[in-house]
N, C-alpha and C positions, 0 to 999 in steps of 0.2 A: 504493500500500500504506500502511495506517495505521501511524503510528509507534507503537512499543511504549513504553508509559509505566509507570514504576515510582515507588514512593515509600517512603521509610524513615520510620517513625513511632517517636518516642522518648518513653517514659513519664517521669513525674516521680519525685521523691525519695520512697522508701518505697512507691511505687505499682506498678501494672501497666498493661496496655493499657486497663483500665477507665477510667484517667484521660482517655482520648481519646474516651470515649463511643462513638457509632456511627460515628466517622470512618472506620474501616477499611471497614465495610460500605458506607457511602455512596460512598467513593472507588471501591470495586470496581464499584459500579453504573455508574460513569462509564468503566469500562474501564481503570482504573488498578490495577496489581498492587501490593498493599501488603505491606510487610515490617516485622517488629518484632524486638525483641530484649529479653532480660532483662539489665538492668544488673548489674554485680558488686555483691554484697551483698544482692541482692533475690531474692524468691521463696523464702526460707527463714525466717529470723527476724531481728528488728532487730539482734541482737547481731552478725550477720554484717557490718554496716556499719562497725563500730568500726575495723577495720584497712584499709578501702578508701580509696584516694586519688583525687583528681580526675583524675590521670593515667590511672588504671585505667579510669575511666569513658570518658575521651576515647579511649584506645587501643581499647576495645571497640567504640565506635560507628565509629571510623575503620576498624577491621578489617571490620566488617559493610558499611560503605559501599563499600570497595574491592572486596569480594566481589561486590557487586551492580551498581555503577554502569555497568560496561562491557556489561552485558546489555541495556541500554535505550538507545533514542534520546533519550528525555527521562526525567530522574530527579529527583524532588523530595525535599526533606528537611523534616521537620516535627517539632516537639517541644512538649511541654506542661510548663510550670513549669521544673524543673531540666532536663528534656528539651529545653526551648527554648534554654537556655544551651548545652547540649551540641550542639544542632543548629547554633547560630550559631558556636560554636568550631570545629566540624567544617568548616563551609563556608568559614571564614576560613583554616584550616590547609590544606585541600585545594584552595583557590581554585576552589570549585565553580561551574561555569558551564553545566552540562548541564540544569539545571532551576531551580526556584525554592525559596525558603526561607520557611517559615511558623513563626513563634514565637507560641505561645499562652500568655498570661499570663507573660511572661518576667520573673523576679525580679532585674532589674539592681540594684534597691534593695529591701532587706527593710525596708519602712517603712509597711506598710498599717495601717489603722485599728485592727486587733485585736492588732498586735504590741506587747508590753509596753514601757513607758517605759525599762526598763533594758536594752533589746536591745543597745545599744552596748557594754554591759559584757561581752558574750560574748567580745569580742576579748581582754580581760584573762584571762577564765576559760580560754581556750585554753592558756595558759602555766602553769596551776596543775597540779601533779602529780596524775595519775590522774583528775582531774575530767572531762576531755573524754570519757573512755571510760565513766565511771560515771553521768554526768548524763543523764537522759532528757528529751527534748523531746516531750511528749505531744500527740497529736491530740485536739482537743476542739471544742466549739461555737464557730463554726457549721459546722465541717467544710468550710469553703470553699463552702458552699451557701446561697443565699438562699431557694430554693424549699422551703417547709416540708415538703411531701410527699417530695421527693427527699432532704431532710436526714433525715427519719425512716427512709427506706429505707437510707441510709448507716449510721445508728445501729444499725439492726437487723442489718445485715451485720457490723458490729463485734461486736455482742452474740452473734451466731451463730458468730463466729470465722472467717468467710469469708476466704479468702486473696486478698483483692483490694487490700489496702493495710495497711501497718504501722500499729499503733495508737500507736507512738512511734518516735523515731529518736534515736540518741546524739548528744550535743553534738559529738563528734569528726567526724561527717559534715557537720554544719553548718559546721564549720571548712573542710572541703573544698569545700563549696558556695561559701563566701566566696572561696576561692582561685580557683574556677572563674569566679565573677562578675568578679573583677579581671582575669582573662585575657580574658574576653569584652569588657569595657569597653576594654581596651587594643587588642584586635585587630579590633574591630567594623568599623573603616574598611577592612579588607582583604576584607570580604565583597563578591564581585563580582557575585553574582546578585541579581535583584529579590527584595525581602523584604517580607513581610506581618507586621504585628504586630496581634494581636487581644487587647484588654485591657479588663477591666471597670473602669468608673469607681469602683465601690465595692469593689474587690478588697481583702480584709482583710489579705492578706499583703504585697502589693507595690503601691505607689501608681502613679498615672499618670506619675510622674516617670520610670519605667522606659521606658514607651512614648515619652515625649518625648525621652529620651536617645538611644534608637535612631533616632528620626526625625531627630534633629539630627546623628548621627554616621555612620550607615550611608550609603553612596553612593546607594542606590536603595531607599528604604523607604516604605511607606504604612501608615497606622494606622487601625484600626477600633476605635472606643470603644463598649463595650456599656453599656447604661443600667440593666439589671435583673438583674445577676448578681454573685456574689462571685468567689472565685478559680477554682473548678472550672468553668470556662466551658463545657466540652464536655458537661456533664450538668446545667447549671443552666437558669434561665429562658430565656436567650438562645442555647441550644444550636443552634436552627435557624438563627439569624443567623450563628453561628460557621461552620456547615457551608456556608451559602450564600456567605459571604464567601470561604471557602477555594476553593469550586468556581468562583466568579467569577475569583479570582486565578489559578487553574490553567486557566481558560477551557475548562471541561468541563461536560457536562450529564449528569444521571442518566438511565439507561435502565432500563426495567422488566426484572427478571430473569425468565427463563423456565426456570430450573433448578429442577427438582422436588426437594424435600427428602424423604429417606427417613423414613417414619414407622413406629415400632414400636408396635403396639397395646398399650393398657393392659389389665390384668386387671380383672375385676369389682371385686375388693377395692381395687385402686388407684383406680379411678374413684370408688367410694364414699368413700374416704378424701379424695380431692381435693375432692369436693363438700362434705364435712363441714368441712374446713379452710377452704375458700373462703367458705362461708356464715357460719361463725363469725367469720372475719377481717373480712368486710364488715359484719356486724352490730356488731362492736366497733370499727369504724373503724381497724383495723390494716391500712392499705393497703399498708404495707411488706411484710406477710406475704402479702397478695393477690398482689403482684408476683412473689414467690418461687414461686408456684404456676403462673405463666403461662410458656409457652415464649417464647423471644426473638422468634420470628416470629408471635406470637399475632395473630389477626385478630378485632377486636371491632367488631361492627356495632351502633351505637347508633341505632336507627331513628327516623325522624321528620324534621321540617324545622326544628328549633330550632337555636340556635347550637352546642349540644353534640352534635347528632345528625349523625353521619357514620361512615364506616368508618375505624377506627384500625388501621394496618397493621403495627404491631409494639409491643413492650413499651415502648419509649421514647416512642412516640406516645401511648400510653395515659396517660403522665404528664400530658399536656395535658387529657385527659378528667377525671381525678380532681381535678386542680388547679382546673379551671373549676367543677366541681360544688361544691368547697369554697369557692373564692374568690367566685364570683357569688352564693352564698347566705350570704356572711359567716359561713361555718363552721357553718351550721345544717342542712346536708344530712345526713340520717340514713337508714340502712336500718333499718326498724322490724320487719320480719318476713320469714321465708321459709316457703314451704309444704313439703310432703313431696316429695322428689325422686322422679321416675320415670326408669327406665333402659331404653334400647332400643339394642341394638348397642353402638357406641362413643360414644353420646350420652346426655345426661341433660337433663331438663326440670324446672325448679323455679320456682314463683311467687315474686315478690319485691314487697315493699311498701316505700315510702320517703316521706320528707317533707322539706320545705325551706321557708324563708321568704326573701323578697327583694322589693324595690320595693313594699313595702306590702301584699303578698299572700302567702298560704300555699299550698303545694302538697301535696296528699295523692295520691300516685301509686302505681300498681301495674302489673304486667306480667309477661311470661313470659321467663325466661332459658333459652336452650338452649345447652348446653356440649358440645363435642367434645374428645376426648382423644387423646393420643399421646406417645410418648417420655417417659412419666412426668409429663407436664404437661398443663395445659389449653391447647388449641391454637386453639379457636374459641369465641367468645361472641357470641350474637345476643340482643339485647334488643328485645322487641316490646311497646310500651306498650299498656295497655288503652284509654287515652283520649289519643290523639295530640294532639288540639287543646289540651287542658288543659296538657300538658307543654310543647308548642311555645310557647304563649302565655306561660307562666311564665318559661321560660328566655330567651325573646326579650326580655321586659320587663326581666329581671335584667341581661342583657348590655347593653341600651341604657342602663339606669341607670348601670352601671359605666363605660360609654364616656363618657357625659355628664359624669361627675365629673372627667375629666381631659382632655377633648377640646378645651377652649377655651384656646389659647395666649395669647389676648388678656388673660387674667387673670394675666399674669406679675407677679412681684414687682417687676420693673424693666422699664421700656420707655422709656428715655431718648431725647431728641431726636437726630436725625442730626448727624454732624459734617461740617464743610465741607472734605472731603478729595477730591482728584481725582487721576487719572493714576497715576504711579508711586508717589506718596506714599500714595495709597489702597491700592494693591496691597501695599506694604510694611507698612502699618498692619494690613491684614487678615491677612496671613500671621503677623505678630507676635501678633495677638490670638488666632488659632487655636492657636499654640504655648502662649500663656498659659492658655488654657482647658484644654488637655490637661494642663497641669501643676498645675491647681487641686487642692489637697490635700483640701478638704472640698466635696463636690458641692453645687451650688446647688439650690434647690427644683425639683421635677419640672417645673413649668410653665415655669421659666426654662430648664431643659435642653431642653425641647421647642422653645422659641422659638429658642434658639441653633442647634439642629439644623436647624430649618426655614429660618432665615436663611442658614446655611451651604449647604444644598442649593439654595436659590434663587440664591445668588451663584455657585455652581459649575455648576449644571445647568439653571437657568431654571425655568419653570413645571413643576409636578408633572404627570406623565403616567401613563397606565394607570388601571385601575379601582380604585375605593376598596375596600380589603379588607373582607371580611364581618365580621360581629360575632363570629364564631368566632376571629378574629385581632384581639383588642382592642388590643394594643400597636401592631400595624401600622396599625390604623384611626386611632388617636390621632395617630401620626406623620404619616400621610397628611393628616389634617385640618389639622394644624399647618402643613404645607407648603402645602396647597391655599389657605389663607387669604391667602397671599402672592402668589397668582396675579396676574400683571401688574406686579409690582414689578420694577424694573430691576435688573440685576446690581450697578450702582454703589450704588443705594439700599440693597440688601440687605447689601452689604459695609459701608457706613457704619453701618447699624443694628447689625450684628454687632459692629463695633469699639466702638461706644458702649455696648452692653450688656455686652460683655466688660470694658470699662473700669470700668463701675459695679460689677460683681461684684468686681473686683480691689480696689476701694476699701472694700469691706465688711469 
């Protein structure tokens, strides 16, 4: 009989389960029953946070944990941002050993690159009369998001007043977060279960010092460093790597769901309104408004054989499509025109024309969009190009040009000679270098990051295996190529090169 597996997912300060992106859905596909909660002071207005203490947050997650843990043979705990601190505090207090612990972007230190120079002064402000309850810490650019498209979606949600995240929090609750941070730093060594830390190198709120502290202090912790995200890692560029890292850590595999979703038909007026708003938002490049019209499980079939042509299985996946269209064309992709839509049953057909420039060529494309509706949203989009060959050739050339720009790790800023280390001395130097790289406050050039990653993988795993990712996965392709260029390099040589490169970075 298969063990019943559950997981408790804890959101961040001022947030909701949106903080965790698609994590609930993806875990459920693996047969894991997920549970969430709303932390005290959340789900209403920011003023509700003024009187909430760190103990209230801890008590709430502890109560939820005790309610659930005995129902499962295996029970995992996961948190994002402040939720990661609460998850760690919970596992330390409860001596959790029935499953694993995942901390996503844990702010052990609040010292990221966008935090103001006067951040330390908050500890003085806590003692000033009335100030902690009256001073607002406002959410602003970059909203924890590196991906420009996702950032625009977040900004649009704030402007619409969507109840997904507070736009500000009182200084009083930052004081409670600081109290929680100190408790976690003190008790982290009491965490008995295996622990995963997923942290972005460019996190604007909390630097990699946080991940390095956990790796050094927790009895059994492993760290995954993301190279293309800011703080909100579950919805940013590396969101798929976050999910895959968690699934690997839990040793589970996603299964296709065969559960049908009930669909309520749209009225004729609703369909016409959706098409009008969809075409207007696409023409004006308001992609954040396009996403608001799509169902969470939308299926978008971008037909053809180009790097952007495939079936996108939900709204999160569609972020990749729009991001690639914008990125590969250096933001020249434009929808130039729509035809007059025709309606039949629960579907609509409308002609679309667009243009883009990349790799020294221009694309003038057209095709047919077919939309299907349900539950007040667009549920299906099929795009059939008029000239498959032209579009395929254009986007293939654009993707290859983008890949070539970053695919050669040999063009690193530093490639120093190997050191003459062997045996235990080499092992110790390598581990120390890994720790130093994690703690770097200012990330090195992308080419150097690629080289470091490739040397680390070669030292730990040997030659790269598996097929080279396709051009639709540009980041994976560049990482693969970086590692593949080291094929045949011995473990010891890779370790020595890593130590030498890390040392050269430290001296800069």
